[in-house]
MARLUM-182258 format. One record per residue (C-alpha): x, y, z; residue number from 1; residue in one letter. Coordinates in steps of 0.1 Angstrom, whole numbers, plus 5000, padded with zeros to 4 digits. Layout:
<atoms>
<atom><x>X</x><y>Y</y><z>Z</z><n>NUM</n><res>A</res></atom>
...
</atoms>
This chain:
<atoms>
<atom><x>3739</x><y>0524</y><z>5913</z><n>1</n><res>M</res></atom>
<atom><x>3719</x><y>0521</y><z>5946</z><n>2</n><res>T</res></atom>
<atom><x>3696</x><y>0541</y><z>5962</z><n>3</n><res>A</res></atom>
<atom><x>3711</x><y>0564</y><z>5988</z><n>4</n><res>L</res></atom>
<atom><x>3680</x><y>0584</y><z>6000</z><n>5</n><res>Y</res></atom>
<atom><x>3643</x><y>0570</y><z>5996</z><n>6</n><res>V</res></atom>
<atom><x>3615</x><y>0594</y><z>6002</z><n>7</n><res>F</res></atom>
<atom><x>3584</x><y>0577</y><z>6012</z><n>8</n><res>D</res></atom>
<atom><x>3551</x><y>0599</y><z>6008</z><n>9</n><res>K</res></atom>
<atom><x>3568</x><y>0628</y><z>6027</z><n>10</n><res>V</res></atom>
<atom><x>3550</x><y>0657</y><z>6035</z><n>11</n><res>S</res></atom>
<atom><x>3559</x><y>0690</y><z>6059</z><n>12</n><res>Y</res></atom>
<atom><x>3537</x><y>0716</y><z>6072</z><n>13</n><res>E</res></atom>
<atom><x>3551</x><y>0749</y><z>6081</z><n>14</n><res>A</res></atom>
<atom><x>3540</x><y>0759</y><z>6118</z><n>15</n><res>P</res></atom>
<atom><x>3514</x><y>0780</y><z>6122</z><n>16</n><res>A</res></atom>
<atom><x>3524</x><y>0818</y><z>6128</z><n>17</n><res>K</res></atom>
<atom><x>3498</x><y>0825</y><z>6153</z><n>18</n><res>S</res></atom>
<atom><x>3467</x><y>0808</y><z>6168</z><n>19</n><res>K</res></atom>
<atom><x>3444</x><y>0821</y><z>6137</z><n>20</n><res>R</res></atom>
<atom><x>3464</x><y>0808</y><z>6111</z><n>21</n><res>E</res></atom>
<atom><x>3466</x><y>0773</y><z>6106</z><n>22</n><res>G</res></atom>
<atom><x>3497</x><y>0750</y><z>6097</z><n>23</n><res>A</res></atom>
<atom><x>3508</x><y>0758</y><z>6063</z><n>24</n><res>L</res></atom>
<atom><x>3514</x><y>0727</y><z>6039</z><n>25</n><res>T</res></atom>
<atom><x>3548</x><y>0732</y><z>6020</z><n>26</n><res>I</res></atom>
<atom><x>3552</x><y>0696</y><z>6007</z><n>27</n><res>L</res></atom>
<atom><x>3528</x><y>0671</y><z>6001</z><n>28</n><res>S</res></atom>
<atom><x>3528</x><y>0631</y><z>5996</z><n>29</n><res>D</res></atom>
<atom><x>3565</x><y>0636</y><z>5979</z><n>30</n><res>V</res></atom>
<atom><x>3581</x><y>0603</y><z>5968</z><n>31</n><res>S</res></atom>
<atom><x>3614</x><y>0595</y><z>5950</z><n>32</n><res>F</res></atom>
<atom><x>3648</x><y>0579</y><z>5950</z><n>33</n><res>K</res></atom>
<atom><x>3685</x><y>0596</y><z>5948</z><n>34</n><res>V</res></atom>
<atom><x>3709</x><y>0571</y><z>5935</z><n>35</n><res>E</res></atom>
<atom><x>3743</x><y>0571</y><z>5950</z><n>36</n><res>R</res></atom>
<atom><x>3769</x><y>0589</y><z>5930</z><n>37</n><res>G</res></atom>
<atom><x>3741</x><y>0608</y><z>5910</z><n>38</n><res>S</res></atom>
<atom><x>3735</x><y>0647</y><z>5902</z><n>39</n><res>F</res></atom>
<atom><x>3700</x><y>0655</y><z>5913</z><n>40</n><res>L</res></atom>
<atom><x>3689</x><y>0687</y><z>5905</z><n>41</n><res>V</res></atom>
<atom><x>3654</x><y>0699</y><z>5921</z><n>42</n><res>I</res></atom>
<atom><x>3639</x><y>0727</y><z>5899</z><n>43</n><res>T</res></atom>
<atom><x>3606</x><y>0746</y><z>5898</z><n>44</n><res>G</res></atom>
<atom><x>3588</x><y>0778</y><z>5904</z><n>45</n><res>P</res></atom>
<atom><x>3599</x><y>0800</y><z>5936</z><n>46</n><res>S</res></atom>
<atom><x>3576</x><y>0790</y><z>5964</z><n>47</n><res>G</res></atom>
<atom><x>3571</x><y>0756</y><z>5951</z><n>48</n><res>G</res></atom>
<atom><x>3588</x><y>0737</y><z>5979</z><n>49</n><res>G</res></atom>
<atom><x>3626</x><y>0734</y><z>5967</z><n>50</n><res>K</res></atom>
<atom><x>3646</x><y>0746</y><z>5995</z><n>51</n><res>T</res></atom>
<atom><x>3622</x><y>0731</y><z>6019</z><n>52</n><res>T</res></atom>
<atom><x>3628</x><y>0697</y><z>6002</z><n>53</n><res>L</res></atom>
<atom><x>3665</x><y>0703</y><z>6005</z><n>54</n><res>L</res></atom>
<atom><x>3666</x><y>0710</y><z>6041</z><n>55</n><res>R</res></atom>
<atom><x>3651</x><y>0678</y><z>6047</z><n>56</n><res>L</res></atom>
<atom><x>3682</x><y>0660</y><z>6035</z><n>57</n><res>F</res></atom>
<atom><x>3702</x><y>0668</y><z>6064</z><n>58</n><res>N</res></atom>
<atom><x>3677</x><y>0671</y><z>6089</z><n>59</n><res>R</res></atom>
<atom><x>3676</x><y>0710</y><z>6092</z><n>60</n><res>L</res></atom>
<atom><x>3639</x><y>0700</y><z>6093</z><n>61</n><res>I</res></atom>
<atom><x>3620</x><y>0668</y><z>6098</z><n>62</n><res>D</res></atom>
<atom><x>3589</x><y>0656</y><z>6075</z><n>63</n><res>P</res></atom>
<atom><x>3554</x><y>0660</y><z>6093</z><n>64</n><res>T</res></atom>
<atom><x>3543</x><y>0626</y><z>6078</z><n>65</n><res>S</res></atom>
<atom><x>3559</x><y>0601</y><z>6056</z><n>66</n><res>G</res></atom>
<atom><x>3596</x><y>0583</y><z>6061</z><n>67</n><res>N</res></atom>
<atom><x>3628</x><y>0593</y><z>6047</z><n>68</n><res>I</res></atom>
<atom><x>3656</x><y>0567</y><z>6042</z><n>69</n><res>Y</res></atom>
<atom><x>3694</x><y>0572</y><z>6042</z><n>70</n><res>F</res></atom>
<atom><x>3717</x><y>0544</y><z>6033</z><n>71</n><res>D</res></atom>
<atom><x>3691</x><y>0520</y><z>6040</z><n>72</n><res>G</res></atom>
<atom><x>3677</x><y>0533</y><z>6073</z><n>73</n><res>R</res></atom>
<atom><x>3652</x><y>0556</y><z>6086</z><n>74</n><res>N</res></atom>
<atom><x>3671</x><y>0591</y><z>6089</z><n>75</n><res>I</res></atom>
<atom><x>3658</x><y>0597</y><z>6122</z><n>76</n><res>K</res></atom>
<atom><x>3677</x><y>0566</y><z>6131</z><n>77</n><res>E</res></atom>
<atom><x>3713</x><y>0582</y><z>6122</z><n>78</n><res>H</res></atom>
<atom><x>3727</x><y>0604</y><z>6152</z><n>79</n><res>P</res></atom>
<atom><x>3726</x><y>0638</y><z>6137</z><n>80</n><res>I</res></atom>
<atom><x>3760</x><y>0649</y><z>6141</z><n>81</n><res>L</res></atom>
<atom><x>3770</x><y>0619</y><z>6123</z><n>82</n><res>Q</res></atom>
<atom><x>3745</x><y>0623</y><z>6095</z><n>83</n><res>L</res></atom>
<atom><x>3756</x><y>0658</y><z>6091</z><n>84</n><res>R</res></atom>
<atom><x>3790</x><y>0649</y><z>6089</z><n>85</n><res>S</res></atom>
<atom><x>3784</x><y>0627</y><z>6058</z><n>86</n><res>R</res></atom>
<atom><x>3767</x><y>0658</y><z>6043</z><n>87</n><res>I</res></atom>
<atom><x>3782</x><y>0690</y><z>6032</z><n>88</n><res>G</res></atom>
<atom><x>3758</x><y>0722</y><z>6029</z><n>89</n><res>W</res></atom>
<atom><x>3763</x><y>0751</y><z>6007</z><n>90</n><res>V</res></atom>
<atom><x>3735</x><y>0776</y><z>6013</z><n>91</n><res>P</res></atom>
<atom><x>3722</x><y>0802</y><z>5989</z><n>92</n><res>Q</res></atom>
<atom><x>3740</x><y>0833</y><z>6004</z><n>93</n><res>V</res></atom>
<atom><x>3776</x><y>0825</y><z>6012</z><n>94</n><res>P</res></atom>
<atom><x>3783</x><y>0825</y><z>6048</z><n>95</n><res>V</res></atom>
<atom><x>3814</x><y>0843</y><z>6060</z><n>96</n><res>R</res></atom>
<atom><x>3832</x><y>0841</y><z>6093</z><n>97</n><res>F</res></atom>
<atom><x>3858</x><y>0865</y><z>6107</z><n>98</n><res>P</res></atom>
<atom><x>3894</x><y>0859</y><z>6098</z><n>99</n><res>G</res></atom>
<atom><x>3907</x><y>0847</y><z>6066</z><n>100</n><res>T</res></atom>
<atom><x>3897</x><y>0826</y><z>6038</z><n>101</n><res>V</res></atom>
<atom><x>3917</x><y>0794</y><z>6051</z><n>102</n><res>E</res></atom>
<atom><x>3908</x><y>0799</y><z>6087</z><n>103</n><res>S</res></atom>
<atom><x>3869</x><y>0797</y><z>6074</z><n>104</n><res>N</res></atom>
<atom><x>3877</x><y>0765</y><z>6056</z><n>105</n><res>I</res></atom>
<atom><x>3891</x><y>0751</y><z>6088</z><n>106</n><res>R</res></atom>
<atom><x>3861</x><y>0759</y><z>6108</z><n>107</n><res>L</res></atom>
<atom><x>3848</x><y>0725</y><z>6107</z><n>108</n><res>P</res></atom>
<atom><x>3876</x><y>0709</y><z>6124</z><n>109</n><res>F</res></atom>
<atom><x>3871</x><y>0733</y><z>6153</z><n>110</n><res>A</res></atom>
<atom><x>3835</x><y>0729</y><z>6154</z><n>111</n><res>L</res></atom>
<atom><x>3834</x><y>0691</y><z>6152</z><n>112</n><res>S</res></atom>
<atom><x>3819</x><y>0674</y><z>6182</z><n>113</n><res>K</res></atom>
<atom><x>3826</x><y>0640</y><z>6169</z><n>114</n><res>L</res></atom>
<atom><x>3862</x><y>0637</y><z>6173</z><n>115</n><res>R</res></atom>
<atom><x>3894</x><y>0656</y><z>6178</z><n>116</n><res>K</res></atom>
<atom><x>3915</x><y>0662</y><z>6146</z><n>117</n><res>Y</res></atom>
<atom><x>3953</x><y>0661</y><z>6146</z><n>118</n><res>S</res></atom>
<atom><x>3973</x><y>0694</y><z>6133</z><n>119</n><res>P</res></atom>
<atom><x>3984</x><y>0670</y><z>6105</z><n>120</n><res>N</res></atom>
<atom><x>3954</x><y>0655</y><z>6094</z><n>121</n><res>E</res></atom>
<atom><x>3936</x><y>0695</y><z>6094</z><n>122</n><res>I</res></atom>
<atom><x>3968</x><y>0704</y><z>6071</z><n>123</n><res>S</res></atom>
<atom><x>3964</x><y>0677</y><z>6048</z><n>124</n><res>E</res></atom>
<atom><x>3925</x><y>0682</y><z>6044</z><n>125</n><res>A</res></atom>
<atom><x>3928</x><y>0719</y><z>6038</z><n>126</n><res>V</res></atom>
<atom><x>3960</x><y>0713</y><z>6013</z><n>127</n><res>E</res></atom>
<atom><x>3937</x><y>0688</y><z>5996</z><n>128</n><res>R</res></atom>
<atom><x>3909</x><y>0713</y><z>5988</z><n>129</n><res>V</res></atom>
<atom><x>3932</x><y>0738</y><z>5980</z><n>130</n><res>K</res></atom>
<atom><x>3946</x><y>0719</y><z>5952</z><n>131</n><res>S</res></atom>
<atom><x>3911</x><y>0714</y><z>5938</z><n>132</n><res>M</res></atom>
<atom><x>3918</x><y>0747</y><z>5919</z><n>133</n><res>G</res></atom>
<atom><x>3886</x><y>0765</y><z>5931</z><n>134</n><res>I</res></atom>
<atom><x>3900</x><y>0794</y><z>5945</z><n>135</n><res>L</res></atom>
<atom><x>3936</x><y>0811</y><z>5935</z><n>136</n><res>P</res></atom>
<atom><x>3963</x><y>0803</y><z>5960</z><n>137</n><res>E</res></atom>
<atom><x>3966</x><y>0838</y><z>5969</z><n>138</n><res>E</res></atom>
<atom><x>3933</x><y>0843</y><z>5982</z><n>139</n><res>L</res></atom>
<atom><x>3935</x><y>0818</y><z>6012</z><n>140</n><res>F</res></atom>
<atom><x>3954</x><y>0845</y><z>6031</z><n>141</n><res>K</res></atom>
<atom><x>3928</x><y>0873</y><z>6023</z><n>142</n><res>R</res></atom>
<atom><x>3902</x><y>0883</y><z>6048</z><n>143</n><res>R</res></atom>
<atom><x>3867</x><y>0865</y><z>6040</z><n>144</n><res>A</res></atom>
<atom><x>3851</x><y>0894</y><z>6042</z><n>145</n><res>E</res></atom>
<atom><x>3868</x><y>0911</y><z>6015</z><n>146</n><res>D</res></atom>
<atom><x>3858</x><y>0883</y><z>5988</z><n>147</n><res>L</res></atom>
<atom><x>3833</x><y>0889</y><z>5959</z><n>148</n><res>S</res></atom>
<atom><x>3802</x><y>0871</y><z>5963</z><n>149</n><res>V</res></atom>
<atom><x>3815</x><y>0843</y><z>5937</z><n>150</n><res>G</res></atom>
<atom><x>3846</x><y>0840</y><z>5955</z><n>151</n><res>E</res></atom>
<atom><x>3828</x><y>0838</y><z>5990</z><n>152</n><res>A</res></atom>
<atom><x>3805</x><y>0809</y><z>5975</z><n>153</n><res>Q</res></atom>
<atom><x>3836</x><y>0790</y><z>5962</z><n>154</n><res>R</res></atom>
<atom><x>3850</x><y>0794</y><z>5998</z><n>155</n><res>M</res></atom>
<atom><x>3818</x><y>0781</y><z>6012</z><n>156</n><res>N</res></atom>
<atom><x>3821</x><y>0750</y><z>5986</z><n>157</n><res>L</res></atom>
<atom><x>3855</x><y>0743</y><z>5997</z><n>158</n><res>L</res></atom>
<atom><x>3844</x><y>0745</y><z>6036</z><n>159</n><res>R</res></atom>
<atom><x>3816</x><y>0721</y><z>6027</z><n>160</n><res>A</res></atom>
<atom><x>3841</x><y>0697</y><z>6011</z><n>161</n><res>L</res></atom>
<atom><x>3870</x><y>0696</y><z>6035</z><n>162</n><res>V</res></atom>
<atom><x>3857</x><y>0667</y><z>6056</z><n>163</n><res>L</res></atom>
<atom><x>3852</x><y>0646</y><z>6025</z><n>164</n><res>K</res></atom>
<atom><x>3813</x><y>0645</y><z>6027</z><n>165</n><res>P</res></atom>
<atom><x>3794</x><y>0616</y><z>6008</z><n>166</n><res>E</res></atom>
<atom><x>3765</x><y>0641</y><z>5999</z><n>167</n><res>V</res></atom>
<atom><x>3769</x><y>0677</y><z>5988</z><n>168</n><res>L</res></atom>
<atom><x>3740</x><y>0699</y><z>5990</z><n>169</n><res>L</res></atom>
<atom><x>3736</x><y>0732</y><z>5970</z><n>170</n><res>L</res></atom>
<atom><x>3710</x><y>0758</y><z>5973</z><n>171</n><res>D</res></atom>
<atom><x>3710</x><y>0777</y><z>5943</z><n>172</n><res>E</res></atom>
<atom><x>3748</x><y>0784</y><z>5943</z><n>173</n><res>P</res></atom>
<atom><x>3746</x><y>0806</y><z>5909</z><n>174</n><res>T</res></atom>
<atom><x>3721</x><y>0826</y><z>5916</z><n>175</n><res>S</res></atom>
<atom><x>3742</x><y>0856</y><z>5925</z><n>176</n><res>A</res></atom>
<atom><x>3766</x><y>0852</y><z>5896</z><n>177</n><res>L</res></atom>
<atom><x>3768</x><y>0864</y><z>5861</z><n>178</n><res>D</res></atom>
<atom><x>3764</x><y>0838</y><z>5835</z><n>179</n><res>R</res></atom>
<atom><x>3802</x><y>0832</y><z>5829</z><n>180</n><res>E</res></atom>
<atom><x>3809</x><y>0828</y><z>5866</z><n>181</n><res>A</res></atom>
<atom><x>3779</x><y>0806</y><z>5868</z><n>182</n><res>A</res></atom>
<atom><x>3790</x><y>0783</y><z>5842</z><n>183</n><res>E</res></atom>
<atom><x>3826</x><y>0780</y><z>5857</z><n>184</n><res>G</res></atom>
<atom><x>3813</x><y>0772</y><z>5891</z><n>185</n><res>L</res></atom>
<atom><x>3790</x><y>0746</y><z>5875</z><n>186</n><res>L</res></atom>
<atom><x>3821</x><y>0730</y><z>5857</z><n>187</n><res>E</res></atom>
<atom><x>3838</x><y>0727</y><z>5887</z><n>188</n><res>Q</res></atom>
<atom><x>3811</x><y>0713</y><z>5908</z><n>189</n><res>I</res></atom>
<atom><x>3809</x><y>0685</y><z>5879</z><n>190</n><res>L</res></atom>
<atom><x>3846</x><y>0678</y><z>5881</z><n>191</n><res>R</res></atom>
<atom><x>3845</x><y>0677</y><z>5920</z><n>192</n><res>I</res></atom>
<atom><x>3815</x><y>0653</y><z>5921</z><n>193</n><res>R</res></atom>
<atom><x>3835</x><y>0628</y><z>5896</z><n>194</n><res>E</res></atom>
<atom><x>3870</x><y>0632</y><z>5915</z><n>195</n><res>E</res></atom>
<atom><x>3855</x><y>0630</y><z>5949</z><n>196</n><res>E</res></atom>
<atom><x>3827</x><y>0604</y><z>5940</z><n>197</n><res>R</res></atom>
<atom><x>3801</x><y>0622</y><z>5959</z><n>198</n><res>I</res></atom>
<atom><x>3764</x><y>0626</y><z>5954</z><n>199</n><res>T</res></atom>
<atom><x>3752</x><y>0660</y><z>5946</z><n>200</n><res>V</res></atom>
<atom><x>3717</x><y>0676</y><z>5951</z><n>201</n><res>I</res></atom>
<atom><x>3712</x><y>0710</y><z>5938</z><n>202</n><res>M</res></atom>
<atom><x>3684</x><y>0733</y><z>5938</z><n>203</n><res>V</res></atom>
<atom><x>3681</x><y>0755</y><z>5909</z><n>204</n><res>S</res></atom>
<atom><x>3657</x><y>0781</y><z>5891</z><n>205</n><res>H</res></atom>
<atom><x>3671</x><y>0774</y><z>5860</z><n>206</n><res>H</res></atom>
<atom><x>3657</x><y>0744</y><z>5836</z><n>207</n><res>P</res></atom>
<atom><x>3686</x><y>0747</y><z>5810</z><n>208</n><res>E</res></atom>
<atom><x>3710</x><y>0747</y><z>5838</z><n>209</n><res>E</res></atom>
<atom><x>3693</x><y>0718</y><z>5853</z><n>210</n><res>A</res></atom>
<atom><x>3693</x><y>0699</y><z>5817</z><n>211</n><res>K</res></atom>
<atom><x>3732</x><y>0708</y><z>5816</z><n>212</n><res>K</res></atom>
<atom><x>3745</x><y>0691</y><z>5848</z><n>213</n><res>V</res></atom>
<atom><x>3718</x><y>0670</y><z>5862</z><n>214</n><res>G</res></atom>
<atom><x>3719</x><y>0631</y><z>5855</z><n>215</n><res>S</res></atom>
<atom><x>3684</x><y>0633</y><z>5873</z><n>216</n><res>E</res></atom>
<atom><x>3659</x><y>0661</y><z>5875</z><n>217</n><res>I</res></atom>
<atom><x>3630</x><y>0667</y><z>5900</z><n>218</n><res>L</res></atom>
<atom><x>3607</x><y>0693</y><z>5891</z><n>219</n><res>R</res></atom>
<atom><x>3585</x><y>0703</y><z>5920</z><n>220</n><res>I</res></atom>
<atom><x>3556</x><y>0727</y><z>5922</z><n>221</n><res>D</res></atom>
<atom><x>3531</x><y>0740</y><z>5949</z><n>222</n><res>H</res></atom>
<atom><x>3547</x><y>0712</y><z>5970</z><n>223</n><res>G</res></atom>
<atom><x>3542</x><y>0682</y><z>5946</z><n>224</n><res>R</res></atom>
<atom><x>3564</x><y>0663</y><z>5922</z><n>225</n><res>V</res></atom>
<atom><x>3556</x><y>0670</y><z>5888</z><n>226</n><res>E</res></atom>
<atom><x>3584</x><y>0656</y><z>5870</z><n>227</n><res>Q</res></atom>
<atom><x>3609</x><y>0629</y><z>5880</z><n>228</n><res>N</res></atom>
<atom><x>3636</x><y>0621</y><z>5852</z><n>229</n><res>S</res></atom>
</atoms>
């Protein structure tokens, strides 16, 4: 495998909330690589910098210092819309838009500013993610607001996959699920990673979860990498 991401002494300081408060250092001199096709799990205690680190992968934020390289180029050299079209994002709290589950999954095509998609392309893409078996067929016509938390999280996963990303970013996707539902979702994510041949980067609070699914584990605490295995 080859490195898809390289973090080189990356630091991030949160902007000061007031003139009396200084900037808060969230990440400090973080260096590591993410191999293409791997499943990286970022773990560690609450407040250690995990979600901040995840947000750097698709430039929801930029580092205060240091450099991030994506696919061999500085991440800032990639046009941000093109970059994000290659990276799927699933937030910790599922996002639901008005309408049906299927209309939620189709939303990335309507919002795309890079190109126009034909009706056939959209239909084929939606049918592709439907066939993954992540959600029962009967749910696609249901209103998104009527889904359970677990179902909504799966809907968000399908929405992130519909444009065939190279990278999938997951921010604690199992945090609101019971153990059985969490294990089922992780099994589906592992299967999708193999079938779609994508790189998965997931934040998790649970070390046992990280060991079960991660081909690589990055532990971060107080903004510093403690373990990279």
